[in-house]
N, CA, C and O atoms as a DFTB+ gen file, in Angstrom:
812 C
 N C O
     1  1     101.648     100.015     107.611
     2  2     102.010      99.791     109.000
     3  2     100.799     100.082     109.871
     4  3     100.170     101.132     109.741
     5  1     100.474      99.148     110.763
     6  2      99.310      99.311     111.613
     7  2      99.681      99.901     112.969
     8  3     100.652      99.483     113.599
     9  1      98.901     100.869     113.402
    10  2      99.110     101.492     114.708
    11  2      98.213     100.875     115.775
    12  3      98.348     101.200     116.954
    13  1      97.310     100.000     115.382
    14  2      96.299      99.513     116.321
    15  2      96.879      98.785     117.518
    16  3      96.260      98.756     118.582
    17  1      98.059      98.193     117.364
    18  2      98.655      97.469     118.501
    19  2     100.143      97.741     118.590
    20  3     100.919      96.869     118.979
    21  1     100.543      98.965     118.224
    22  2     101.977      99.265     118.153
    23  2     102.353     100.404     119.079
    24  3     102.404     101.561     118.662
    25  1     102.612     100.082     120.314
    26  2     103.022     101.120     121.246
    27  2     104.415     101.634     120.954
    28  3     104.751     102.761     121.320
    29  1     105.245     100.809     120.287
    30  2     106.626     101.193     119.994
    31  2     106.812     101.461     118.507
    32  3     107.866     101.163     117.945
    33  1     105.778     102.030     117.866
    34  2     105.843     102.258     116.430
    35  2     107.008     103.164     116.065
    36  3     107.560     103.046     114.971
    37  1     107.391     104.066     116.963
    38  2     108.528     104.941     116.693
    39  2     109.783     104.147     116.436
    40  3     110.594     104.526     115.590
    41  1     109.961     103.040     117.158
    42  2     111.106     102.180     116.940
    43  2     111.062     101.547     115.551
    44  3     112.100     101.322     114.928
    45  1     109.866     101.267     115.080
    46  2     109.713     100.665     113.753
    47  2     110.106     101.667     112.678
    48  3     110.733     101.303     111.684
    49  1     109.741     102.920     112.874
    50  2     110.051     103.950     111.888
    51  2     111.520     104.348     111.905
    52  3     112.141     104.489     110.851
    53  1     112.072     104.529     113.090
    54  2     113.421     105.085     113.213
    55  2     114.461     104.123     113.762
    56  3     115.589     104.532     114.036
    57  1     114.107     102.855     113.930
    58  2     115.075     101.870     114.373
    59  2     115.198     101.759     115.884
    60  3     114.752     102.631     116.629
    61  1     115.810     100.671     116.316
    62  2     116.033     100.400     117.739
    63  2     117.505     100.618     118.045
    64  3     118.373     100.105     117.339
    65  1     117.783     101.372     119.086
    66  2     119.155     101.726     119.452
    67  2     120.038     100.488     119.601
    68  3     119.572      99.432     120.029
    69  1     121.313     100.625     119.244
    70  2     122.259      99.506     119.300
    71  2     122.457      98.939     120.694
    72  3     122.911      97.805     120.847
    73  1     122.123      99.716     121.708
    74  2     122.322      99.246     123.074
    75  2     121.340      98.144     123.441
    76  3     121.521      97.473     124.457
    77  1     120.297      97.944     122.627
    78  2     119.304      96.902     122.884
    79  2     119.671      95.632     122.136
    80  3     120.240      95.684     121.046
    81  1     119.342      94.493     122.728
    82  2     119.670      93.206     122.108
    83  2     118.938      92.975     120.797
    84  3     119.429      92.259     119.925
    85  1     117.752      93.587     120.655
    86  2     116.966      93.394     119.434
    87  2     117.076      94.591     118.497
    88  3     116.119      94.931     117.801
    89  1     118.243      95.227     118.480
    90  2     118.446      96.421     117.654
    91  2     118.213      96.097     116.184
    92  3     118.549      95.013     115.708
    93  1     117.632      97.058     115.479
    94  2     117.366      96.887     114.051
    95  2     117.155      98.257     113.424
    96  3     116.763      99.208     114.100
    97  1     117.419      98.346     112.131
    98  2     117.213      99.610     111.452
    99  2     115.724      99.856     111.272
   100  3     114.921      98.923     111.290
   101  1     115.364     101.127     111.099
   102  2     113.962     101.480     110.951
   103  2     113.483     101.389     109.509
   104  3     114.274     101.282     108.572
   105  1     112.166     101.435     109.361
   106  2     111.548     101.347     108.043
   107  2     111.994     102.491     107.138
   108  3     112.261     102.283     105.955
   109  1     112.074     103.690     107.692
   110  2     112.456     104.854     106.890
   111  2     113.852     104.662     106.289
   112  3     114.039     104.835     105.085
   113  1     114.825     104.306     107.123
   114  2     116.195     104.094     106.653
   115  2     116.249     102.954     105.640
   116  3     116.924     103.060     104.616
   117  1     115.547     101.880     105.921
   118  2     115.561     100.703     105.038
   119  2     115.009     101.047     103.656
   120  3     115.591     100.675     102.637
   121  1     113.872     101.766     103.631
   122  2     113.260     102.115     102.347
   123  2     114.157     103.035     101.519
   124  3     114.254     102.891     100.300
   125  1     114.811     103.980     102.196
   126  2     115.614     104.962     101.480
   127  2     116.966     104.412     101.027
   128  3     117.517     104.878     100.030
   129  1     117.499     103.440     101.737
   130  2     118.818     102.914     101.376
   131  2     118.749     101.625     100.561
   132  3     119.659     101.334      99.785
   133  1     117.684     100.858     100.730
   134  2     117.582      99.578     100.025
   135  2     116.498      99.581      98.951
   136  3     116.454      98.688      98.105
   137  1     115.624     100.585      98.987
   138  2     114.549     100.645      98.012
   139  2     114.994     101.260      96.699
   140  3     116.148     101.659      96.544
   141  1     114.066     101.331      95.758
   142  2     114.379     101.841      94.425
   143  2     114.085     103.334      94.289
   144  3     114.515     103.965      93.324
   145  1     113.353     103.904      95.256
   146  2     112.902     105.279      95.100
   147  2     113.259     106.136      96.312
   148  3     113.377     105.646      97.436
   149  1     113.428     107.437      96.044
   150  2     113.712     108.391      97.120
   151  2     112.420     108.935      97.717
   152  3     112.447     109.648      98.719
   153  1     111.280     108.594      97.095
   154  2     109.989     109.070      97.593
   155  2     109.001     107.914      97.765
   156  3     107.936     107.913      97.149
   157  1     109.350     106.926      98.603
   158  2     108.434     105.799      98.823
   159  2     107.167     106.257      99.532
   160  3     107.144     107.313     100.163
   161  1     106.128     105.462      99.424
   162  2     104.863     105.745     100.105
   163  2     104.797     104.904     101.372
   164  3     104.993     103.690     101.325
   165  1     104.521     105.545     102.505
   166  2     104.326     104.834     103.769
   167  2     102.905     105.120     104.249
   168  3     102.537     106.274     104.471
   169  1     102.123     104.080     104.404
   170  2     100.742     104.228     104.884
   171  2     100.668     103.785     106.338
   172  3     101.004     102.647     106.667
   173  1     100.233     104.680     107.195
   174  2     100.098     104.406     108.629
   175  2      98.621     104.195     108.922
   176  3      97.828     105.134     108.847
   177  1      98.254     102.971     109.253
   178  2      96.849     102.615     109.401
   179  2      96.366     102.805     110.831
   180  3      97.026     102.387     111.782
   181  1      95.205     103.442     110.972
   182  2      94.536     103.636     112.261
   183  2      95.432     104.299     113.310
   184  3      95.647     103.759     114.395
   185  1      95.944     105.470     112.962
   186  2      96.828     106.165     113.900
   187  2      96.089     106.611     115.161
   188  3      96.717     106.888     116.183
   189  1      94.760     106.681     115.094
   190  2      93.994     107.064     116.277
   191  2      94.014     105.980     117.345
   192  3      93.613     106.229     118.482
   193  1      94.477     104.780     116.998
   194  2      94.540     103.687     117.960
   195  2      95.933     103.518     118.562
   196  3      96.187     102.554     119.285
   197  1      96.826     104.443     118.267
   198  2      98.178     104.362     118.827
   199  2      98.116     104.524     120.339
   200  3      97.376     105.364     120.852
   201  1      98.883     103.727     121.039
   202  2      98.906     103.798     122.494
   203  2     100.303     104.160     122.979
   204  3     101.299     103.793     122.356
   205  1     100.372     104.879     124.090
   206  2     101.666     105.265     124.656
   207  2     102.440     104.041     125.117
   208  3     101.854     103.055     125.566
   209  1     103.750     104.111     125.004
   210  2     104.603     103.036     125.514
   211  2     105.369     103.554     126.722
   212  3     105.729     104.730     126.785
   213  1     105.613     102.672     127.673
   214  2     106.318     103.047     128.894
   215  2     107.804     102.753     128.752
   216  3     108.191     101.621     128.464
   217  1     108.626     103.755     128.950
   218  2     110.073     103.589     128.834
   219  2     110.648     102.988     130.112
   220  3     109.971     102.928     131.138
   221  1     111.901     102.544     130.043
   222  2     112.551     101.948     131.214
   223  2     112.661     102.954     132.354
   224  3     112.760     102.564     133.517
   225  1     112.646     104.230     132.034
   226  2     112.734     105.266     133.059
   227  2     111.409     105.468     133.786
   228  3     111.334     106.171     134.794
   229  1     110.362     104.833     133.249
   230  2     109.041     104.962     133.863
   231  2     108.168     106.008     133.187
   232  3     106.961     106.063     133.424
   233  1     108.773     106.832     132.349
   234  2     107.996     107.854     131.639
   235  2     107.319     107.232     130.419
   236  3     107.705     106.160     129.952
   237  1     106.297     107.934     129.914
   238  2     105.568     107.428     128.763
   239  2     105.969     108.165     127.493
   240  3     106.313     109.347     127.528
   241  1     105.921     107.448     126.365
   242  2     106.235     108.058     125.084
   243  2     105.071     107.846     124.138
   244  3     104.588     106.727     123.968
   245  1     104.626     108.928     123.525
   246  2     103.558     108.858     122.533
   247  2     104.185     108.533     121.184
   248  3     104.988     109.320     120.682
   249  1     103.840     107.393     120.579
   250  2     104.474     107.013     119.310
   251  2     104.176     107.986     118.180
   252  3     104.917     108.034     117.198
   253  1     103.096     108.769     118.303
   254  2     102.770     109.721     117.248
   255  2     103.752     110.886     117.200
   256  3     103.908     111.527     116.161
   257  1     104.416     111.162     118.323
   258  2     105.382     112.262     118.346
   259  2     106.552     112.005     117.407
   260  3     107.193     112.936     116.920
   261  1     106.818     110.732     117.164
   262  2     107.904     110.351     116.259
   263  2     107.645     110.880     114.851
   264  3     108.576     111.138     114.088
   265  1     106.377     111.033     114.527
   266  2     106.010     111.464     113.181
   267  2     106.258     112.950     112.944
   268  3     106.530     113.366     111.818
   269  1     106.164     113.744     114.003
   270  2     106.234     115.189     113.835
   271  2     107.488     115.630     113.080
   272  3     107.407     116.441     112.157
   273  1     108.644     115.097     113.473
   274  2     109.893     115.477     112.811
   275  2     109.965     114.920     111.390
   276  3     110.528     115.557     110.500
   277  1     109.395     113.733     111.179
   278  2     109.438     113.120     109.856
   279  2     108.514     113.824     108.864
   280  3     108.734     113.777     107.654
   281  1     107.479     114.477     109.393
   282  2     106.525     115.167     108.528
   283  2     106.912     116.615     108.265
   284  3     106.290     117.294     107.448
   285  1     107.938     117.082     108.958
   286  2     108.412     118.459     108.787
   287  2     109.659     118.443     107.901
   288  3     110.681     117.889     108.308
   289  1     109.607     119.034     106.698
   290  2     110.738     118.953     105.753
   291  2     112.085     119.351     106.346
   292  3     113.093     118.701     106.065
   293  1     112.124     120.394     107.152
   294  2     113.399     120.877     107.694
   295  2     114.084     119.832     108.561
   296  3     115.305     119.685     108.506
   297  1     113.315     119.109     109.358
   298  2     113.897     118.082     110.228
   299  2     113.985     116.724     109.531
   300  3     114.879     115.931     109.827
   301  1     113.061     116.454     108.608
   302  2     113.099     115.181     107.880
   303  2     114.347     115.086     107.005
   304  3     114.818     113.990     106.702
   305  1     114.874     116.231     106.605
   306  2     116.068     116.253     105.774
   307  2     117.258     115.641     106.494
   308  3     118.173     115.118     105.858
   309  1     117.248     115.707     107.836
   310  2     118.362     115.196     108.640
   311  2     117.917     114.040     109.526
   312  3     118.361     113.920     110.667
   313  1     117.040     113.190     109.000
   314  2     116.534     112.071     109.811
   315  2     117.662     111.104     110.159
   316  3     118.425     110.678     109.292
   317  1     117.751     110.768     111.441
   318  2     118.810     109.869     111.922
   319  2     118.211     108.563     112.404
   320  3     117.336     108.551     113.269
   321  1     118.683     107.474     111.846
   322  2     118.241     106.154     112.281
   323  2     118.985     105.774     113.555
   324  3     120.207     105.914     113.617
   325  1     118.267     105.293     114.576
   326  2     118.875     104.997     115.881
   327  2     119.881     103.851     115.811
   328  3     120.881     103.852     116.529
   329  1     119.613     102.882     114.950
   330  2     120.502     101.723     114.876
   331  2     121.679     101.980     113.949
   332  3     122.829     101.748     114.323
   333  1     121.397     102.458     112.738
   334  2     122.475     102.699     111.773
   335  2     123.322     103.900     112.149
   336  3     124.488     103.993     111.764
   337  1     122.726     104.830     112.913
   338  2     123.410     106.063     113.323
   339  2     123.893     106.850     112.112
   340  3     124.956     107.471     112.139
   341  1     123.103     106.812     111.064
   342  2     123.408     107.540     109.835
   343  2     122.214     108.426     109.504
   344  3     121.067     108.012     109.671
   345  1     122.473     109.618     109.047
   346  2     121.405     110.540     108.672
   347  2     121.042     110.360     107.198
   348  3     121.911     110.188     106.344
   349  1     119.739     110.404     106.922
   350  2     119.248     110.288     105.551
   351  2     118.238     111.407     105.290
   352  3     117.658     111.962     106.223
   353  1     118.041     111.723     104.041
   354  2     117.088     112.758     103.649
   355  2     115.721     112.112     103.438
   356  3     115.494     111.440     102.432
   357  1     114.820     112.318     104.382
   358  2     113.490     111.691     104.318
   359  2     112.403     112.678     103.909
   360  3     111.217     112.418     104.112
   361  1     112.806     113.815     103.330
   362  2     111.838     114.860     102.977
   363  2     110.837     114.420     101.919
   364  3     109.707     114.909     101.892
   365  1     111.234     113.518     101.066
   366  2     110.397     113.207      99.902
   367  2     109.484     112.006     100.103
   368  3     108.776     111.610      99.177
   369  1     109.490     111.429     101.283
   370  2     108.581     110.317     101.559
   371  2     107.141     110.821     101.475
   372  3     106.827     111.917     101.942
   373  1     106.278     110.014     100.880
   374  2     104.855     110.342     100.791
   375  2     104.144     109.619     101.928
   376  3     104.106     108.389     101.964
   377  1     103.585     110.385     102.849
   378  2     102.939     109.816     104.028
   379  2     101.418     109.822     103.864
   380  3     100.822     110.832     103.489
   381  1     100.815     108.690     104.150
   382  2      99.361     108.571     104.166
   383  2      98.977     107.972     105.516
   384  3      99.593     107.006     105.966
   385  1      97.977     108.532     106.151
   386  2      97.528     107.994     107.445
   387  2      96.016     107.844     107.428
   388  3      95.311     108.656     106.828
   389  1      95.522     106.806     108.088
   390  2      94.078     106.608     108.206
   391  2      93.688     106.658     109.680
   392  3      94.481     106.321     110.559
   393  1      92.465     107.079     109.931
   394  2      91.958     107.145     111.305
   395  2      90.440     107.048     111.267
   396  3      89.796     107.587     110.367
   397  1      89.881     106.365     112.239
   398  2      88.425     106.286     112.350
   399  2      87.867     107.523     113.027
   400  3      86.688     107.846     112.882
   401  1      88.729     108.216     113.772
   402  2      88.311     109.425     114.480
   403  2      89.512     110.349     114.636
   404  3      90.650     109.894     114.747
   405  1      89.243     111.662     114.641
   406  2      90.310     112.632     114.853
   407  2      90.489     112.943     116.333
   408  3      91.423     113.649     116.713
   409  1      89.609     112.425     117.158
   410  2      89.675     112.675     118.591
   411  2      90.976     112.107     119.169
   412  3      91.317     110.949     118.926
   413  1      91.677     112.908     119.913
   414  2      92.924     112.466     120.531
   415  2      94.157     112.740     119.695
   416  3      95.279     112.597     120.181
   417  1      93.967     113.135     118.436
   418  2      95.109     113.455     117.580
   419  2      95.454     114.928     117.760
   420  3      94.572     115.784     117.701
   421  1      96.720     115.224     117.977
   422  2      97.141     116.585     118.301
   423  2      97.021     117.530     117.108
   424  3      97.090     117.113     115.952
   425  1      96.843     118.798     117.414
   426  2      96.765     119.824     116.369
   427  2      98.045     119.886     115.533
   428  3      97.958     120.002     114.310
   429  1      99.245     119.811     116.157
   430  2     100.476     119.820     115.348
   431  2     100.537     118.658     114.350
   432  3     101.014     118.823     113.227
   433  1     100.052     117.488     114.767
   434  2     100.067     116.327     113.866
   435  2      99.070     116.524     112.726
   436  3      99.398     116.290     111.563
   437  1      97.856     116.953     113.058
   438  2      96.834     117.143     112.032
   439  2      97.233     118.225     111.036
   440  3      96.892     118.142     109.856
   441  1      97.948     119.231     111.502
   442  2      98.339     120.334     110.614
   443  2      99.340     119.887     109.556
   444  3      99.537     120.577     108.556
   445  1      99.966     118.749     109.768
   446  2     100.963     118.257     108.830
   447  2     100.358     117.355     107.751
   448  3     101.060     116.905     106.846
   449  1      99.071     117.100     107.852
   450  2      98.377     116.282     106.863
   451  2      97.302     117.091     106.161
   452  3      96.762     118.043     106.724
   453  1      96.996     116.712     104.939
   454  2      95.816     117.240     104.270
   455  2      94.674     116.311     104.653
   456  3      94.711     115.125     104.327
   457  1      93.663     116.827     105.336
   458  2      92.580     115.992     105.842
   459  2      91.543     115.732     104.759
   460  3      91.063     116.657     104.105
   461  1      91.207     114.465     104.581
   462  2      90.147     114.060     103.661
   463  2      89.145     113.244     104.469
   464  3      89.446     112.131     104.899
   465  1      87.964     113.795     104.672
   466  2      86.941     113.121     105.466
   467  2      86.098     112.230     104.560
   468  3      85.543     112.692     103.562
   469  1      86.006     110.967     104.910
   470  2      85.252     109.995     104.116
   471  2      83.945     109.688     104.841
   472  3      83.952     109.166     105.956
   473  1      82.843     110.011     104.211
   474  2      81.538     109.786     104.826
   475  2      81.066     108.351     104.689
   476  3      81.707     107.528     104.037
   477  1      79.946     108.069     105.308
   478  2      79.349     106.739     105.218
   479  2      78.936     106.482     103.776
   480  3      78.371     107.375     103.143
   481  1      79.198     105.285     103.227
   482  2      78.866     105.015     101.825
   483  2      77.360     105.045     101.572
   484  3      76.570     104.651     102.430
   485  1      76.970     105.519     100.381
   486  2      75.560     105.484     100.015
   487  2      75.207     104.066      99.571
   488  3      76.058     103.177      99.584
   489  1      73.956     103.860      99.181
   490  2      73.487     102.509      98.861
   491  2      74.279     101.874      97.722
   492  3      74.636     100.698      97.789
   493  1      74.551     102.654      96.679
   494  2      75.285     102.107      95.539
   495  2      76.710     101.738      95.940
   496  3      77.221     100.689      95.549
   497  1      77.347     102.607      96.723
   498  2      78.716     102.323      97.165
   499  2      78.751     101.104      98.080
   500  3      79.687     100.307      98.023
   501  1      77.719     100.958      98.932
   502  2      77.657      99.809      99.842
   503  2      77.569      98.503      99.059
   504  3      78.168      97.499      99.445
   505  1      76.822      98.521      97.962
   506  2      76.709      97.335      97.109
   507  2      78.063      97.001      96.496
   508  3      78.468      95.839      96.456
   509  1      78.757      98.029      96.019
   510  2      80.081      97.836      95.413
   511  2      81.062      97.262      96.431
   512  3      81.840      96.362      96.115
   513  1      81.018      97.789      97.660
   514  2      81.892      97.292      98.729
   515  2      81.581      95.836      99.037
   516  3      82.490      95.023      99.205
   517  1      80.288      95.506      99.113
   518  2      79.883      94.125      99.408
   519  2      80.393      93.162      98.341
   520  3      80.872      92.073      98.657
   521  1      80.288      93.566      97.083
   522  2      80.764      92.711      95.996
   523  2      82.278      92.515      96.073
   524  3      82.780      91.417      95.832
   525  1      83.001      93.585      96.410
   526  2      84.451      93.508      96.504
   527  2      84.900      92.641      97.676
   528  3      85.764      91.777      97.532
   529  1      84.294      92.888      98.848
   530  2      84.680      92.141     100.057
   531  2      84.401      90.650      99.897
   532  3      85.247      89.822     100.233
   533  1      83.228      90.305      99.391
   534  2      82.874      88.892      99.259
   535  2      83.697      88.207      98.173
   536  3      84.028      87.028      98.296
   537  1      84.031      88.942      97.108
   538  2      84.867      88.344      96.063
   539  2      86.251      88.023      96.619
   540  3      86.818      86.973      96.320
   541  1      86.794      88.939      97.434
   542  2      88.106      88.718      98.049
   543  2      88.052      87.547      99.028
   544  3      88.955      86.712      99.064
   545  1      86.968      87.499      99.831
   546  2      86.810      86.409     100.799
   547  2      86.664      85.067     100.082
   548  3      87.210      84.060     100.533
   549  1      85.935      85.050      98.973
   550  2      85.743      83.812      98.209
   551  2      87.075      83.330      97.646
   552  3      87.373      82.136      97.667
   553  1      87.873      84.269      97.142
   554  2      89.181      83.901      96.598
   555  2      90.071      83.313      97.689
   556  3      90.837      82.381      97.443
   557  1      89.961      83.868      98.902
   558  2      90.756      83.361     100.022
   559  2      90.332      81.942     100.398
   560  3      91.155      81.139     100.838
   561  1      89.045      81.638     100.223
   562  2      88.554      80.288     100.527
   563  2      89.046      79.280      99.490
   564  3      89.135      78.084      99.768
   565  1      89.363      79.772      98.297
   566  2      89.866      78.895      97.249
   567  2      88.788      78.075      96.574
   568  3      89.074      77.028      95.994
   569  1      87.544      78.543      96.642
   570  2      86.435      77.836      96.002
   571  2      85.626      78.820      95.156
   572  3      85.555      80.003      95.490
   573  1      85.018      78.351      94.069
   574  2      84.286      79.251      93.162
   575  2      82.883      79.595      93.660
   576  3      81.892      79.217      93.035
   577  1      82.800      80.308      94.779
   578  2      81.492      80.724      95.277
   579  2      80.912      81.737      94.302
   580  3      81.605      82.655      93.865
   581  1      79.639      81.568      93.963
   582  2      79.017      82.423      92.957
   583  2      78.890      83.865      93.435
   584  3      78.822      84.142      94.632
   585  1      78.860      84.761      92.477
   586  2      78.758      86.191      92.740
   587  2      77.468      86.512      93.501
   588  3      76.416      85.926      93.242
   589  1      77.570      87.442      94.431
   590  2      76.403      87.850      95.226
   591  2      75.283      88.384      94.355
   592  3      75.524      88.965      93.297
   593  1      74.039      88.179      94.818
   594  2      72.900      88.748      94.114
   595  2      71.692      88.800      95.059
   596  3      71.696      88.189      96.128
   597  1      70.686      89.525      94.650
   598  2      69.410      89.563      95.349
   599  2      69.471      90.004      96.797
   600  3      70.263      90.870      97.170
   601  1      68.611      89.384      97.613
   602  2      68.475      89.803      99.004
   603  2      69.717      89.523      99.826
   604  3      69.975      90.218     100.809
   605  1      70.493      88.518      99.444
   606  2      71.740      88.233     100.150
   607  2      72.690      89.422      99.992
   608  3      73.312      89.862     100.959
   609  1      72.794      89.931      98.773
   610  2      73.653      91.074      98.498
   611  2      73.191      92.302      99.275
   612  3      74.008      93.000      99.876
   613  1      71.890      92.569      99.266
   614  2      71.373      93.761      99.936
   615  2      71.523      93.685     101.455
   616  3      71.763      94.700     102.109
   617  1      71.381      92.478     102.019
   618  2      71.556      92.337     103.463
   619  2      73.013      92.563     103.857
   620  3      73.288      93.288     104.814
   621  1      73.936      91.959     103.141
   622  2      75.348      92.114     103.471
   623  2      75.799      93.563     103.283
   624  3      76.699      94.029     103.983
   625  1      75.179      94.273     102.344
   626  2      75.552      95.663     102.085
   627  2      75.200      96.587     103.243
   628  3      75.663      97.727     103.281
   629  1      74.389      96.118     104.188
   630  2      74.044      96.942     105.353
   631  2      75.062      96.777     106.473
   632  3      74.977      97.473     107.485
   633  1      76.026      95.867     106.312
   634  2      77.002      95.566     107.360
   635  2      78.310      96.303     107.122
   636  3      78.572      96.786     106.020
   637  1      79.125      96.382     108.160
   638  2      80.469      96.929     107.997
   639  2      81.313      95.890     107.258
   640  3      81.004      94.701     107.340
   641  1      82.356      96.286     106.548
   642  2      83.181      95.327     105.811
   643  2      83.724      94.194     106.676
   644  3      83.795      93.052     106.221
   645  1      84.109      94.493     107.921
   646  2      84.655      93.453     108.797
   647  2      83.602      92.397     109.118
   648  3      83.860      91.197     109.023
   649  1      82.400      92.864     109.502
   650  2      81.311      91.930     109.818
   651  2      80.876      91.203     108.555
   652  3      80.602      90.003     108.575
   653  1      80.818      91.943     107.464
   654  2      80.428      91.365     106.181
   655  2      81.322      90.181     105.820
   656  3      80.839      89.130     105.399
   657  1      82.627      90.366     105.990
   658  2      83.589      89.310     105.663
   659  2      83.373      88.089     106.559
   660  3      83.407      86.952     106.089
   661  1      83.152      88.333     107.842
   662  2      82.950      87.225     108.779
   663  2      81.679      86.438     108.445
   664  3      81.687      85.208     108.404
   665  1      80.598      87.167     108.209
   666  2      79.311      86.512     107.916
   667  2      79.383      85.769     106.588
   668  3      78.915      84.636     106.483
   669  1      79.966      86.400     105.577
   670  2      80.062      85.765     104.265
   671  2      80.911      84.499     104.324
   672  3      80.550      83.486     103.726
   673  1      82.021      84.545     105.028
   674  2      82.891      83.373     105.126
   675  2      82.165      82.209     105.803
   676  3      82.261      81.065     105.360
   677  1      81.436      82.516     106.888
   678  2      80.679      81.468     107.579
   679  2      79.559      80.937     106.694
   680  3      79.344      79.727     106.620
   681  1      78.839      81.848     106.015
   682  2      77.730      81.435     105.153
   683  2      78.224      80.604     103.974
   684  3      77.607      79.605     103.603
   685  1      79.347      81.029     103.387
   686  2      79.914      80.279     102.267
   687  2      80.324      78.879     102.727
   688  3      80.191      77.907     101.984
   689  1      80.816      78.790     103.943
   690  2      81.179      77.487     104.501
   691  2      79.967      76.568     104.608
   692  3      80.052      75.379     104.300
   693  1      78.838      77.127     105.046
   694  2      77.607      76.338     105.124
   695  2      77.175      75.868     103.740
   696  3      76.788      74.713     103.566
   697  1      77.239      76.758     102.761
   698  2      76.828      76.401     101.403
   699  2      77.718      75.302     100.832
   700  3      77.230      74.331     100.254
   701  1      79.030      75.466     101.000
   702  2      79.974      74.486     100.457
   703  2      79.803      73.127     101.126
   704  3      79.902      72.089     100.472
   705  1      79.545      73.140     102.435
   706  2      79.363      71.878     103.154
   707  2      78.130      71.122     102.672
   708  3      78.007      69.913     102.872
   709  1      77.223      71.853     102.035
   710  2      76.012      71.231     101.493
   711  2      76.110      71.027      99.978
   712  3      75.107      70.782      99.308
   713  1      77.323      71.131      99.453
   714  2      77.550      70.850      98.046
   715  2      77.097      71.940      97.096
   716  3      76.885      71.678      95.912
   717  1      76.942      73.183      97.605
   718  2      76.501      74.289      96.754
   719  2      77.569      75.381      96.688
   720  3      78.396      75.516      97.590
   721  1      77.533      76.152      95.610
   722  2      78.450      77.281      95.462
   723  2      77.700      78.603      95.384
   724  3      78.280      79.640      95.059
   725  1      76.405      78.557      95.686
   726  2      75.626      79.791      95.779
   727  2      75.162      79.957      97.216
   728  3      74.643      79.016      97.817
   729  1      75.345      81.143      97.766
   730  2      75.002      81.423      99.155
   731  2      73.561      81.933      99.235
   732  3      73.180      82.870      98.533
   733  1      72.776      81.301     100.097
   734  2      71.372      81.665     100.267
   735  2      71.163      82.402     101.587
   736  3      72.082      82.516     102.398
   737  1      69.932      82.905     101.793
   738  2      69.616      83.571     103.054
   739  2      69.682      82.601     104.226
   740  3      70.003      82.995     105.348
   741  1      69.376      81.326     103.963
   742  2      69.488      80.336     105.042
   743  2      70.942      80.179     105.479
   744  3      71.227      80.012     106.665
   745  1      71.858      80.235     104.513
   746  2      73.285      80.162     104.848
   747  2      73.712      81.387     105.655
   748  3      74.499      81.283     106.596
   749  1      73.174      82.559     105.268
   750  2      73.473      83.787     105.998
   751  2      72.961      83.675     107.432
   752  3      73.650      84.066     108.374
   753  1      71.749      83.139     107.592
   754  2      71.179      82.975     108.932
   755  2      72.059      82.096     109.794
   756  3      72.297      82.394     110.964
   757  1      72.545      81.004     109.208
   758  2      73.430      80.113     109.952
   759  2      74.758      80.792     110.244
   760  3      75.343      80.593     111.309
   761  1      75.231      81.591     109.299
   762  2      76.469      82.320     109.514
   763  2      76.345      83.319     110.645
   764  3      77.295      83.549     111.394
   765  1      75.149      83.919     110.764
   766  2      74.897      84.879     111.838
   767  2      74.563      84.176     113.149
   768  3      74.658      84.762     114.227
   769  1      74.173      82.909     113.033
   770  2      73.767      82.171     114.234
   771  2      72.357      82.489     114.666
   772  3      71.972      82.205     115.800
   773  1      71.573      83.082     113.765
   774  2      70.178      83.428     114.063
   775  2      69.322      83.078     112.863
   776  3      69.824      82.848     111.763
   777  1      68.031      83.042     113.095
   778  2      67.095      82.780     112.009
   779  2      66.545      84.116     111.518
   780  3      66.057      84.923     112.310
   781  1      66.624      84.342     110.230
   782  2      66.107      85.576     109.652
   783  2      64.735      85.279     109.030
   784  3      64.669      84.674     107.960
   785  1      63.626      85.700     109.689
   786  2      62.298      85.437     109.156
   787  2      62.135      86.010     107.763
   788  3      62.677      87.071     107.456
   789  1      61.384      85.308     106.914
   790  2      61.208      85.745     105.533
   791  2      60.614      87.143     105.456
   792  3      60.949      87.916     104.559
   793  1      59.721      87.472     106.406
   794  2      59.056      88.786     106.383
   795  2      60.032      89.922     106.631
   796  3      59.785      91.055     106.218
   797  1      61.146      89.625     107.307
   798  2      62.129      90.670     107.639
   799  2      63.243      90.784     106.613
   800  3      64.119      91.638     106.747
   801  1      63.225      89.952     105.605
   802  2      64.287      89.978     104.621
   803  2      64.123      91.144     103.661
   804  3      63.008      91.585     103.380
   805  1      65.244      91.633     103.164
   806  2      65.224      92.762     102.221
   807  2      64.879      92.252     100.820
   808  3      65.214      91.121     100.468
   809  1      64.221      93.074     100.038
   810  2      63.845      92.694      98.675
   811  2      64.369      93.724      97.694
   812  3      64.160      93.591      96.488
């Protein structure tokens, strides 16, 4: 579940009250009553990007506050879905959350998670990431683009995965349009929209 554009994420977790026309049960209730396990895994992506939602009363609600009760065993045991109006035992759910920054996240929320700080990848890890990202992007294109190698691989490994995917997809498009399945530095230059002088290329 992504928090990057979900001001009403609490409604997604705990359901929408029956008084609303778009009432629906929440993810927690659905997983526990319709799923196969009592301890499903819920991954909350980019919780640092959660934004407050404005209620009809004019007050604001922080969607992260919805998590506090779900992450506390004593209260999670009596979790109530707003739509189903039935209590379920949500103590055994395995919660995973990702964030690009801890800034803005409350101490009570952070105390309920085991924090694992992931540093910037080293050169070897960056190469592995580049190979993985481009292989996935190539599969999405549905064409047998050849495996990365040489200076193309090293240049892409200096980029973030998001930029890497964008540049690789554009470069692969240039290569395919020219009847090739190997991506060159010229294709990368066109993908970036700039010319990369030979002297500035990585070796």
